[in-house]
Structures are given as structure tokens and as C-alpha cells.
C-alpha positions as CSV (number, residue, x, y, z in Angstrom):
1,M,1.8,-12.0,-12.0
2,D,-1.2,-14.6,-11.3
3,D,-2.1,-16.2,-14.5
4,A,-5.5,-14.7,-15.9
5,P,-7.9,-16.5,-18.3
6,G,-6.3,-14.0,-21.2
7,G,-2.7,-14.7,-19.8
8,K,-0.8,-12.9,-17.2
9,P,-2.2,-9.5,-16.2
10,W,0.8,-7.8,-17.4
11,N,0.4,-9.4,-20.9
12,A,-3.4,-8.7,-20.9
13,F,-3.7,-5.3,-19.8
14,R,-0.1,-3.6,-20.0
15,P,-0.4,-1.2,-16.9
16,D,2.2,1.5,-16.3
17,G,3.1,-0.3,-12.8
18,V,3.0,-4.1,-12.0
19,I,3.1,-5.8,-8.6
20,I,3.9,-9.2,-7.5
21,F,0.9,-10.3,-5.3
22,S,2.1,-11.5,-2.2
23,D,1.1,-10.7,1.6
24,I,2.1,-8.2,4.0
25,L,3.0,-11.1,6.5
26,T,5.5,-12.8,4.3
27,P,8.6,-11.4,6.2
28,L,7.5,-12.3,9.6
29,P,9.5,-15.8,10.0
30,A,12.6,-13.8,8.6
31,F,12.6,-11.9,11.9
32,G,11.5,-14.6,14.4
33,V,7.6,-14.6,14.0
34,E,6.2,-17.9,12.6
35,F,2.6,-18.2,11.4
36,D,0.5,-20.7,9.5
37,I,-2.3,-20.0,6.9
38,E,-5.6,-21.8,7.7
39,E,-8.4,-22.2,5.3
40,V,-11.2,-20.4,7.5
41,R,-9.2,-18.5,10.1
42,G,-6.5,-17.1,7.7
43,P,-3.1,-16.2,9.1
44,V,-2.7,-17.6,12.8
45,I,0.4,-16.5,14.7
46,Q,1.9,-19.4,16.7
47,S,3.1,-17.3,19.5
48,P,1.4,-14.0,19.8
49,I,3.3,-11.3,21.8
50,H,1.9,-9.5,24.9
51,S,4.9,-9.6,27.1
52,E,8.7,-8.6,27.2
53,E,9.1,-12.6,27.3
54,G,7.5,-12.7,23.9
55,L,9.9,-9.9,22.5
56,K,12.8,-12.5,23.0
57,T,11.8,-14.4,19.9
58,L,12.3,-11.4,17.8
59,H,15.8,-10.8,15.9
60,P,17.2,-8.6,13.1
61,I,15.6,-9.6,9.8
62,D,17.4,-12.2,7.9
63,L,17.0,-11.3,4.1
64,E,18.5,-14.7,3.0
65,K,14.9,-16.1,4.0
66,L,13.3,-13.9,1.8
67,S,15.6,-14.5,-1.1
68,F,12.4,-15.8,-3.1
69,V,11.0,-12.3,-2.8
70,G,14.3,-10.8,-4.5
71,D,14.3,-13.2,-7.1
72,S,10.7,-12.8,-8.3
73,L,11.4,-9.2,-8.5
74,K,14.4,-9.6,-10.7
75,I,12.3,-11.9,-13.0
76,L,9.5,-9.6,-13.1
77,R,12.0,-6.5,-13.9
78,K,13.6,-8.4,-16.9
79,E,10.2,-9.7,-18.1
80,V,8.5,-6.1,-18.3
81,G,11.8,-4.4,-19.3
82,G,11.6,-0.6,-19.4
83,D,7.7,-0.7,-20.2
84,A,6.4,-0.2,-16.5
85,A,7.5,0.5,-13.1
86,I,8.0,-2.5,-10.6
87,L,6.1,-1.8,-7.5
88,G,7.3,-3.4,-4.0
89,F,5.1,-3.2,-1.0
90,V,5.3,-3.9,2.7
91,G,2.9,-3.6,5.9
92,A,3.1,-0.8,8.1
93,P,4.3,-1.7,11.8
94,W,1.1,-1.1,13.4
95,T,-0.6,-3.2,11.0
96,I,1.8,-6.1,11.2
97,A,1.9,-5.7,14.8
98,T,-2.1,-6.1,15.0
99,Y,-1.7,-9.8,13.5
100,I,1.5,-10.3,15.8
101,V,-0.4,-9.2,19.1
102,E,-4.1,-10.5,18.1
103,G,-2.7,-13.8,17.1
104,G,-4.3,-13.2,13.5
105,T,-7.1,-11.3,12.1
106,T,-9.4,-9.7,14.3
107,R,-12.4,-7.5,14.0
108,T,-12.2,-5.2,17.0
109,Y,-8.4,-4.8,17.7
110,T,-9.2,-4.9,21.5
111,T,-6.0,-6.8,22.6
112,I,-3.6,-4.2,21.0
113,K,-5.6,-1.3,21.6
114,S,-5.6,-2.3,25.4
115,M,-1.9,-2.9,25.2
116,C,-1.3,0.7,24.2
117,H,-2.4,1.4,27.9
118,T,-1.4,-1.8,29.9
119,A,1.9,-2.6,28.2
120,P,2.8,0.3,26.2
121,H,6.6,-0.2,26.5
122,V,6.3,-3.6,25.1
123,L,4.3,-2.4,22.2
124,R,6.7,0.4,21.4
125,T,9.6,-1.9,21.4
126,L,7.8,-4.2,19.0
127,L,6.9,-1.2,16.7
128,S,10.2,-0.1,16.7
129,H,11.9,-3.7,15.9
130,L,9.3,-3.9,13.1
131,A,10.2,-0.4,11.8
132,K,13.7,-1.3,11.3
133,A,12.9,-4.8,9.9
134,I,10.6,-3.3,7.4
135,A,13.0,-0.6,6.4
136,D,15.6,-3.2,5.7
137,Y,12.9,-5.2,3.7
138,V,12.1,-2.3,1.5
139,V,15.7,-1.4,0.7
140,F,16.3,-5.2,-0.3
141,Q,13.3,-5.0,-2.6
142,V,14.6,-1.5,-4.3
143,E,18.0,-3.4,-4.5
144,S,16.2,-6.4,-6.2
145,G,14.5,-4.2,-8.9
146,A,11.5,-2.5,-7.4
147,H,11.3,1.2,-8.8
148,C,8.7,2.4,-6.0
149,I,7.4,1.1,-2.9
150,Q,4.1,1.1,-1.4
151,I,3.5,0.9,2.4
152,F,0.1,-0.6,3.7
153,D,-1.2,0.4,6.8
154,S,-4.5,-1.6,6.2
155,W,-5.6,-1.3,10.0
156,G,-4.2,2.2,10.8
157,G,-7.7,3.3,10.1
158,Q,-9.0,1.3,12.9
159,L,-7.4,3.8,15.3
160,P,-8.6,7.4,16.3
161,P,-6.6,10.1,14.6
162,D,-4.9,10.9,17.9
163,M,-3.8,7.3,18.7
164,W,-2.4,6.7,15.2
165,E,-0.6,9.9,15.5
166,R,1.2,8.2,18.5
167,W,1.2,4.5,17.5
168,S,1.5,4.2,13.8
169,K,2.8,7.7,12.3
170,P,6.2,7.5,14.1
171,Y,7.2,4.2,13.1
172,I,5.9,4.8,9.4
173,K,8.0,7.9,9.3
174,E,11.1,5.9,10.8
175,I,10.7,3.6,7.9
176,V,10.4,6.6,5.3
177,D,13.6,8.3,6.8
178,L,15.8,5.3,6.9
179,V,14.8,4.4,3.2
180,K,14.9,7.8,1.9
181,K,18.8,7.9,3.3
182,R,19.7,4.5,1.6
183,C,17.5,5.1,-1.3
184,P,16.9,8.7,-1.8
185,E,15.4,8.3,-5.7
186,T,12.7,5.8,-4.5
187,P,9.2,7.2,-4.7
188,I,7.2,6.0,-1.6
189,V,3.3,5.5,-1.5
190,L,1.3,5.4,1.8
191,Y,-2.3,3.6,1.8
192,I,-4.6,3.4,4.7
193,N,-7.9,1.7,4.5
194,G,-10.6,4.0,5.8
195,N,-8.2,7.3,5.7
196,G,-10.6,10.1,5.5
197,G,-9.6,11.1,9.0
198,L,-6.0,10.9,8.6
199,L,-5.2,12.6,5.3
200,E,-3.2,15.5,6.7
201,R,-1.4,13.6,9.4
202,M,-0.3,11.1,6.6
203,K,1.1,13.8,4.5
204,D,3.8,14.5,7.6
205,T,5.3,11.2,7.2
206,G,7.3,12.3,4.4
207,V,5.9,9.8,1.8
208,D,5.7,11.1,-1.9
209,V,2.2,10.0,-2.7
210,I,-0.9,9.2,-0.5
211,G,-3.3,6.6,-1.7
212,L,-7.0,7.4,-1.2
213,D,-9.6,4.7,-0.6
214,W,-12.8,5.0,-2.3
215,T,-14.7,6.6,0.9
216,V,-12.8,9.8,0.5
217,D,-14.1,12.2,-2.4
218,M,-10.9,12.7,-4.7
219,A,-11.8,16.5,-4.8
220,D,-12.1,17.0,-1.2
221,G,-8.7,14.8,-0.6
222,R,-6.7,17.0,-3.2
223,R,-7.9,19.9,-1.6
224,R,-6.8,18.8,2.0
225,L,-3.4,17.4,0.9
226,G,-2.7,20.4,-1.4
227,S,-0.9,20.1,-5.1
228,G,2.6,19.6,-3.4
229,I,2.2,15.8,-3.0
230,G,0.9,12.9,-5.3
231,V,-2.1,11.2,-5.0
232,Q,-3.3,7.8,-6.1
233,G,-6.5,6.2,-6.5
234,N,-9.5,6.1,-6.1
235,V,-12.4,4.5,-8.2
236,D,-14.4,2.3,-6.1
237,P,-13.5,-1.3,-6.9
238,A,-17.5,-1.9,-7.1
239,Y,-17.8,0.2,-10.3
240,L,-16.1,-2.6,-11.8
241,F,-19.5,-4.7,-11.7
242,S,-21.2,-1.6,-13.3
243,P,-22.3,-0.9,-16.8
244,L,-19.1,0.1,-18.6
245,P,-20.7,3.6,-19.6
246,A,-21.0,4.2,-15.5
247,L,-17.4,3.1,-15.0
248,T,-16.0,5.5,-17.9
249,E,-17.9,8.5,-16.2
250,E,-16.7,7.4,-12.8
251,I,-13.0,7.3,-14.1
252,Q,-13.2,10.7,-16.0
253,R,-14.7,12.3,-12.7
254,V,-11.8,10.8,-10.6
255,V,-9.3,12.2,-12.6
256,R,-10.9,15.5,-13.4
257,C,-11.1,16.0,-9.4
258,A,-7.5,15.0,-8.9
259,G,-6.2,17.7,-11.1
260,P,-3.8,18.0,-13.7
261,R,-0.6,17.0,-11.8
262,R,0.7,14.2,-9.6
263,H,-1.9,11.8,-10.1
264,I,-1.7,8.0,-10.2
265,L,-5.1,6.8,-11.6
266,N,-5.9,3.6,-9.4
267,L,-8.9,1.9,-7.8
268,G,-9.6,2.8,-4.3
269,H,-8.7,-0.5,-2.9
270,G,-7.8,-4.0,-4.5
271,V,-9.9,-5.7,-7.3
272,L,-12.6,-7.7,-5.8
273,V,-13.2,-11.4,-6.3
274,G,-15.4,-11.9,-9.2
275,T,-14.6,-8.8,-11.1
276,P,-15.3,-9.4,-14.8
277,E,-12.0,-9.4,-16.8
278,E,-13.8,-7.1,-19.5
279,A,-14.3,-4.2,-17.0
280,V,-10.7,-4.3,-15.9
281,A,-9.8,-4.0,-19.7
282,H,-11.9,-1.2,-20.0
283,F,-10.4,0.5,-16.9
284,F,-7.3,0.8,-18.9
285,E,-9.0,1.4,-22.1
286,V,-10.4,4.4,-20.7
287,A,-7.3,5.5,-18.8
288,R,-5.4,5.3,-21.9
289,S,-8.0,7.3,-23.8
290,L,-7.9,10.2,-21.6
291,K,-7.1,13.5,-23.3
292,F,-5.6,16.2,-21.1
293,D,-6.7,19.1,-23.2
294,T,-10.4,17.9,-22.9
295,L,-10.3,17.2,-19.3
296,F,-8.5,20.1,-18.1
297,Q,-9.4,22.7,-20.6
298,N,-9.9,25.1,-17.8
299,N,-6.8,24.3,-16.0
300,T,-3.2,25.3,-16.8
301,A,0.0,23.2,-15.9
302,E,3.6,23.6,-16.8
303,D,4.0,20.0,-16.2
304,P,0.9,18.0,-16.7
305,R,0.9,14.1,-15.9
306,L,-1.6,11.8,-16.0
307,V,-0.6,8.4,-15.1
308,A,-2.7,5.2,-15.6
């Protein structure tokens, strides 16, 4: 809900879903991991965890320290009324662990990848703690007004598929299982940056929707995942810098490739810095102008759904 030149994004574009811009690291201090944000380096973890000694700083998540998140969701839900879905979001255990172990951002992930072999018991304990804390944080967001939750395993794509299967997937599945027990009506979306090699494995986590990044062809992604699960995406954010007719064609192509059911039209990643606001407005205009009969005249579906 940051201010945009033409007013808040909600007022300017009226999307079907709204999300409060925050950070996946926001809940860390609530379970014992302090960090700072430096102008050049970004997030810096004060005491990276590499050993059993480091694990002693962890404690169950204190949701009172995150009351501002709950308050923000309640305000947002009141503001949009019944006109849009409120999206909550969290980071996946592996992705959050990369910051906690590496001490901040990294390009190589060598410390945590080595830890898979040199101190696997420490890493498993950390990931398990994170899974429980994040599950509680998800439920807190739902109870505060979120209709849907997105799990971002932003750096899961940095793992080889067999490593992701062992070091990320079980902990995402643990979150999904816990949340489904406590909030069975809440849809869960899973997004991994660079997920082309992981789609079939992602499906097994039990989530309701899989977000595709722009490097995956939507038709191929839909074929690999099947029609029994939702897909989200996946227009390349760079298309918003292209001539508007090119953007229109790409939106139409993505929607056709996704098929007539269970597709949430979105970008394949976030809006890039410097994106022209008129291109964002055009994205929504095109989405709302799509005609089911025209796009899918060769398809039949009992329950057609196109969601912008």
C-alpha cells in the first residue's frame, strides 16, 4: 500500500488481490534473530547461526512483537472491504535460513550448502524451528484478515533439485500441513525464483497454487503440473518496459497458455524499479478486457475462471 504518484496502488489500479509490502525477514526478531538493514549490504544478521551454541538464541515466535503486521492487515481489509482478497506472505524456511547462516545476502550460498554436509543436525534443527515459527506466523496473518498466503522460497532455486527435495521441501510441507489443520479454507501459493527444475516437486508440497517465474513457459508449466492445481504468473516484468501492444500480446499469450481454469494472472516476479506506471495500468486494463469466449473458443470448461 505504498503511495504511488496517482494515489495508493489499490486506489489507482483496483486489483483483485492486495498485499502489504514488507520483508520476509520481518518476523526474525520475534523468535530470537536480530538483524540490521544497511544501505549497501542490505540485511545483516548480527549473530549468524553455525553451531548448536547458536541455536540456543532461538525461541518460540512471540507474535506480540509482530502486532504491527496484524494491525496493518486489519486496516487493509477494512479499506478494501469485499472488493479484493488480502494476501499475506512469508519466507520459506530454507530461504530464511540462508540469511541466518550466511549472515545476510549472498551470491554463492557456500556456507549453508556446506553446512548440509558438515553440520546437518544443526541445519535441520534450525529449519524445523523456522517451519514451526512460520506456520504460527501464517495463522496469525490469517486471523488478522489475510484471505490467502504466499510462501516465497526465493532462494530455493539455488539448490539442485535433489537437495531442494531434502532441505527445503519437507519444511514447506510441514508449514502447509500445520496451516491446513488450523485454517483449512485458506489457499496457499508457493513461489520459487528459478523454479523450472522443481515444478513437479513443488506440487507434492500440498499447496493450492504454484507461482511460475518468467523463465518457465506457461504452456510447459501447465502441462507438467496438470489441470488439478492452480498456477500463477507469469508475464516477464521487463515487458512493462516494452511498447504497450507488445505487453498486450504477451498477457494474452500467457493467459491462453495457462488454460481456462485455475489461473491467477500476474507477473513472473515483482514489479521492477522504474517501471512506468502507465504500463502497470495497461496490464490491469488488458486483464479486465479479456473475453473468455474469444481466448478459449476451442476449449470447453464447466467452471471457467480468469483471475487478474
